[in-house]
N, C-alpha and C positions, 0 to 999 in steps of 0.2 A: 166049562161053564162055572161061573163063580156065584156063590150065594150072596144075595142082597143083605146089606146090613141095615137093620132098623133099630131105633131106640126111641122110647117114649121120653118126653122131656116136658118140663113146665116152663113156659115162656111168660113174660109179663109184658102186656101191651102198654106202651108208654104213650100218653096223650099230652096235649097242651096244658091241661090242668094238672092237679096233683093226683088225678085218678090213674092208678095203675091196676090192671086186673089180670089175674092169672088165666092162661088158656092152655089147654093140652096141645102139644105139638108132637108130631111123629117125624123124626129125622130119618131119612132114607137115602141110602147110597146103593145103587145097583149098576155095577160096571157093565153088565150084559145089556142094559138099556141105553148105553151111551150113544149119543147122536153125533159124536165128533171126537176130537182129540181128548177132551177132558170130560169125565163123567161128573155131572153136578150133584150136589147134595140137594135133596128135595125136602122142603118143609111143608108138611100137610097138617091142617088144622081140623081134626075130627071133633065134631060137636062143640066147637068153640063158641057157638051162640052168635056168630056174626058171619056174614057172607064174605068169604075170602077164598080166592083160588089158591092152589098150591103155588109156592114160590120156590125158585131155584137159585142156588148160589154156587159158584165154582168152589170146589173143595180147597184149592190153594188159597183163595181169597179168605175163606173162613179161617184157615190156619193162620194166615198172616195177620188177620184182624185180632187174634188173641194177644198179639204183642204190640201192635201199633195201628194207628188209623190207616185204613186203605179203602180204595173204591175201585169198582170196575163197572162201567155202564151205569145202570140205575140202582146198583147195590153198593152200600157202604157198611163197613164193619169197623168197630173200634173197641178197645178195652175200656171198661168203666170201673175204675178202682182196681183193686188187686184180684177180685174174685168174680167179676161180672163181665159180660161181653154184650155189646149192643149190635144188632143187625137192623139195617134200615133199607127198605125197599121203596122205590118210586116207580109208579106206572102212570102213563098219560091218562088224564081225566080222573085220577083217584087221589085221595089223601095219602100221604106217605104212611107206610106201615112200619112202626118202630117196635122191635121186640127185644127185651132184655133177658139174657140167659145166665145161669150160673156157669162160669167158664169151665169148671171141672166136668160138667156134663158134656159139653162140646169136645173137650180134650179126650175124654174116654171114648166118645163116639168116633172121633177122627182116628184114634189109635186102632180101633176095630176096623175102620175102612181100609187102613193100610195093611192090616193083617189079612184081610180078605181081598186085597187088590188083585186085579186081573193079571194074567200071565204077561211077562215083559215089564211089569211095573214092580219097583222094589217092594219087598214084603214089609220093610220097616222104613219109616221116614222120620225126620225130625219134626216133632210136634212140641209146642211149648210145654215147659214143665207145669205140672199142676200147681196152683197157687199154694196149696197146703203141703206140697212135697218138701220134706226136709232136704236142705242142701248141705254143703260142707260144714256150715255153721252148726248143724245139728249133731255133729260128732260129739262123743263123750269128752268132756274136758279132762285133760291129764292132771290138772291141779285139784279139781273138786270131785272128780268121779261122777259128775252128773251131766245131763244134757242141758241145753239152754232153758228147757221148761222146768228144770229142777228134778226131773226123774232120775233115779239111779241109773248109771250106765252100765 
């Protein structure tokens, strides 16, 4: 039996106008509740102030959407700039639900889901680097002795 992974996040509902409003979102991944091959990530909107059912998204789609635009069925995910990710849900007879997240929150959540993955699934998988993670360019400069931000190395 594997423990479910939950994380609170702040999502921003994107509308046709310039109105974007923050809503609490509970991200949940429970491998024991899987109904098929792939266990989905569930987005729950506790006390969001609007009537919205839980939404499900395949974990692999959410991961891929951190790097490039991708879609599966009625769900679409894409990066928005360097630090945001947008998730769009379509349901028959409903307006699309478009939610913007800080990518770093999704990355941390996805890393935790892999660490808690079910037996037979790799414990570690490739998840996009956090937008603020230093890469090779952040190494100390041999000529100046400082990092790119000017801090001493």
